[in-house]
C-alpha positions as CSV (number, residue, x, y, z in Angstrom):
1,M,18.7,-45.4,-5.3
2,V,15.8,-42.5,-6.0
3,P,14.3,-42.7,-9.4
4,V,16.1,-40.0,-11.2
5,S,12.7,-38.7,-12.9
6,F,12.2,-37.0,-9.4
7,T,15.4,-34.8,-9.8
8,L,14.3,-31.6,-9.0
9,P,16.5,-28.6,-10.4
10,F,16.9,-25.9,-7.6
11,C,19.3,-22.7,-7.8
12,G,21.9,-24.4,-10.1
13,E,22.0,-27.6,-8.2
14,E,20.1,-31.1,-8.8
15,F,18.0,-32.3,-5.8
16,V,15.6,-35.3,-5.5
17,L,12.4,-34.9,-4.0
18,T,11.4,-38.6,-2.7
19,R,7.7,-39.8,-2.1
20,S,8.8,-40.3,1.5
21,N,9.0,-36.4,1.8
22,A,12.7,-35.9,1.8
23,V,15.0,-34.2,-0.2
24,Y,18.3,-35.5,-1.3
25,W,21.3,-33.6,-2.8
26,P,23.2,-36.1,-4.7
27,R,26.6,-33.9,-5.2
28,E,26.8,-33.4,-1.1
29,R,25.6,-36.8,-0.4
30,A,23.2,-35.2,1.8
31,L,19.4,-36.3,3.0
32,L,17.4,-33.1,4.3
33,V,14.7,-34.0,6.5
34,A,12.0,-31.3,8.1
35,D,10.1,-31.2,11.1
36,L,10.5,-34.9,12.2
37,H,8.5,-33.9,15.8
38,L,9.8,-37.0,17.3
39,E,8.3,-37.9,20.6
40,K,5.0,-35.8,19.6
41,A,3.1,-38.9,21.0
42,S,4.4,-39.1,24.3
43,F,4.0,-34.9,24.7
44,F,0.3,-35.6,24.3
45,A,0.4,-38.3,26.8
46,R,1.9,-35.8,29.1
47,H,-1.5,-33.5,28.8
48,G,-3.8,-36.3,28.8
49,Q,-4.5,-37.1,25.2
50,F,-3.3,-40.9,24.5
51,V,-2.3,-42.0,20.6
52,P,-0.3,-44.7,20.1
53,P,3.3,-44.1,21.4
54,Y,5.5,-45.2,18.4
55,D,6.0,-42.6,16.0
56,S,9.6,-42.0,17.0
57,R,10.0,-45.6,15.8
58,E,8.3,-45.1,12.7
59,T,9.9,-41.5,11.8
60,L,13.4,-43.2,12.5
61,E,12.5,-45.8,10.2
62,R,11.7,-44.1,7.6
63,V,14.8,-41.9,7.8
64,A,17.0,-45.0,7.8
65,N,15.2,-46.2,4.6
66,A,15.9,-43.1,2.8
67,I,19.4,-43.3,4.1
68,R,19.5,-46.8,2.3
69,E,17.5,-45.8,-0.9
70,T,19.7,-42.7,-1.5
71,G,22.9,-43.6,-0.1
72,A,23.6,-40.3,1.8
73,R,26.5,-39.8,4.1
74,R,25.0,-37.1,5.5
75,V,21.8,-36.0,7.2
76,Y,20.7,-32.5,8.0
77,T,17.2,-31.9,10.1
78,L,15.6,-28.6,9.5
79,G,14.2,-28.0,12.6
80,D,11.4,-29.3,14.9
81,N,13.1,-32.5,15.4
82,F,11.2,-33.1,18.7
83,H,8.2,-32.1,19.3
84,D,9.7,-30.0,22.5
85,S,13.0,-29.6,23.4
86,S,13.1,-32.5,26.2
87,G,11.6,-34.9,23.6
88,S,15.0,-36.9,23.4
89,T,14.6,-37.5,27.2
90,R,11.6,-39.1,26.6
91,L,13.0,-41.8,23.9
92,E,11.9,-45.6,25.1
93,P,15.3,-47.5,24.5
94,H,14.5,-49.4,20.8
95,A,13.9,-45.5,19.7
96,A,16.9,-44.4,21.4
97,G,19.0,-47.0,19.8
98,M,17.7,-46.4,16.7
99,L,18.5,-42.9,16.3
100,A,22.0,-43.6,18.4
101,A,22.5,-46.0,15.4
102,L,21.4,-43.5,12.9
103,T,23.8,-40.6,14.3
104,R,26.9,-43.0,14.2
105,A,26.4,-44.2,10.6
106,V,26.0,-40.8,9.1
107,D,27.4,-37.3,9.6
108,W,24.3,-35.8,11.3
109,V,23.7,-32.1,11.9
110,W,20.4,-31.1,13.9
111,I,19.0,-27.5,13.0
112,T,17.0,-26.6,15.9
113,G,13.4,-25.3,15.4
114,N,10.6,-23.2,17.2
115,H,9.1,-26.5,19.0
116,D,13.0,-27.5,20.2
117,P,15.3,-24.6,20.6
118,H,16.9,-25.8,23.7
119,M,17.4,-29.6,22.5
120,E,20.3,-31.3,23.3
121,A,21.9,-33.7,20.9
122,A,21.9,-36.2,23.3
123,N,21.9,-39.4,21.1
124,G,24.5,-37.9,18.6
125,G,25.1,-35.6,16.0
126,E,25.9,-32.0,16.2
127,L,23.5,-28.8,17.0
128,A,23.2,-25.6,14.9
129,E,20.5,-22.7,14.4
130,E,21.5,-22.7,10.8
131,V,24.0,-23.6,8.2
132,E,25.2,-22.6,4.9
133,V,26.5,-25.5,2.6
134,N,27.9,-24.2,-0.9
135,G,25.7,-21.1,-0.4
136,M,22.6,-22.9,0.3
137,I,21.3,-21.6,4.2
138,L,19.5,-24.1,6.0
139,R,17.2,-23.0,8.4
140,H,14.3,-24.0,10.0
141,R,11.9,-21.2,8.8
142,A,11.9,-19.3,5.9
143,Q,13.0,-15.7,6.1
144,K,11.1,-12.9,4.4
145,G,13.3,-10.9,2.5
146,E,15.9,-13.2,2.4
147,T,17.6,-13.3,-1.1
148,R,20.3,-16.0,-0.6
149,P,19.1,-19.8,-2.0
150,E,17.3,-21.3,1.1
151,L,15.9,-24.8,2.3
152,S,13.6,-24.5,5.4
153,G,10.9,-26.5,6.7
154,H,8.2,-25.4,9.4
155,Y,4.8,-24.7,7.8
156,H,4.4,-28.4,6.5
157,P,2.8,-27.8,3.1
158,R,0.0,-29.8,1.6
159,V,-1.4,-29.3,-2.0
160,Q,-5.1,-29.7,-2.0
161,L,-6.6,-31.3,-5.0
162,T,-9.9,-32.2,-6.5
163,I,-10.0,-34.8,-9.0
164,H,-13.0,-36.5,-10.1
165,R,-14.8,-35.2,-7.4
166,R,-12.4,-36.6,-5.0
167,H,-10.5,-34.5,-2.1
168,I,-6.9,-35.3,-2.2
169,R,-4.3,-33.5,0.5
170,R,-0.4,-34.4,-0.5
171,P,2.1,-33.3,1.4
172,C,4.4,-31.3,-1.2
173,A,7.5,-29.0,-1.4
174,V,6.8,-25.4,-1.9
175,V,9.1,-23.8,-4.6
176,S,10.0,-19.7,-5.4
177,H,12.0,-18.8,-8.4
178,G,12.5,-15.0,-9.1
179,E,12.8,-13.3,-12.3
180,N,13.4,-15.4,-15.5
181,Q,13.6,-18.6,-13.0
182,T,16.7,-17.5,-11.0
183,C,17.4,-18.6,-7.9
184,G,14.6,-18.9,-5.0
185,R,13.6,-20.8,-1.9
186,M,12.3,-24.2,-1.0
187,I,10.1,-25.0,2.0
188,L,10.2,-29.0,2.4
189,P,7.3,-31.0,3.4
190,A,7.0,-32.5,7.0
191,F,9.1,-35.7,7.2
192,G,7.2,-36.8,10.7
193,A,5.0,-39.8,11.0
194,L,2.6,-37.9,13.3
195,T,2.5,-34.5,11.5
196,G,-0.3,-32.5,10.0
197,G,-0.3,-30.1,7.3
198,M,-0.7,-26.4,6.1
199,N,-2.4,-25.5,2.3
200,A,0.5,-25.0,0.7
201,G,-1.1,-21.9,-1.0
202,D,-1.8,-20.4,2.8
203,P,-0.7,-16.6,2.8
204,A,1.6,-17.4,5.5
205,I,3.6,-19.5,3.3
206,L,3.2,-17.2,0.3
207,K,4.6,-14.0,2.3
208,A,7.2,-15.9,3.8
209,L,8.6,-16.8,0.2
210,Q,8.9,-13.1,-0.8
211,P,10.6,-11.6,-2.7
212,A,9.4,-13.8,-5.5
213,D,7.8,-13.7,-9.1
214,E,6.5,-17.4,-9.0
215,I,5.8,-19.8,-6.3
216,D,5.0,-23.4,-6.8
217,A,3.9,-26.4,-5.2
218,V,5.6,-29.7,-5.8
219,V,4.9,-33.2,-5.6
220,P,6.7,-36.4,-6.6
221,T,4.0,-39.2,-8.0
222,K,4.9,-42.5,-9.3
223,E,5.8,-41.2,-12.7
224,R,7.0,-37.5,-12.2
225,L,7.2,-34.5,-10.3
226,A,3.8,-32.7,-10.7
227,R,3.8,-28.6,-10.4
228,F,0.9,-26.5,-9.1
229,P,1.0,-22.7,-9.6
230,L,0.1,-21.0,-5.9
231,W,1.1,-17.3,-7.2
232,R,2.2,-15.3,-10.0
233,R,3.4,-11.7,-9.4
234,A,0.9,-9.2,-11.7
235,A,2.7,-8.5,-15.0
């Protein structure tokens, strides 16, 4: 099971931010992953940029490992599941078999994103633009002005640190809170094997999470969840 030291309280619930960049919701036995971008390599290849074509295999293996480690019974993918809406048609047989096995093993809900708005659930699972689970809104992109608890993806946030003159960039979650630490919203790190990242303190991310009083980057380390303040409302 995922180490309890990584537990992240959020909106009256306990979530677990794993070092693989997934979020586990113990009460729902649900695994949340954002921005898989499956078949990104084959998309690039179609446009003349050749990279090793195994990104989907690697990403799906990481999903399988996260399911085993957490004991999840349901998976929610928070959009940009494929790098484009026709990505599922390009899965090579091995990766297609991996995905089909995963969607048979657990309840699987695909939430669509801006990269794959017209994708089909050709390899199993259900499709939705967004869902609400016990008062939590699960969608691809954070909506500015949203006052309900929300979990989303889209931005691929990374925290940038300088430690002993070394520049370090790590995927992170970005969590907002209202007044007196009241409920806020969370942007998940990108999960896919072939994804880049945006500075967690980028104005686009901070703007998307308004209204808020505090916004933090949260990074799982070997020992704990480390928090880094990104924005505070002026007194």
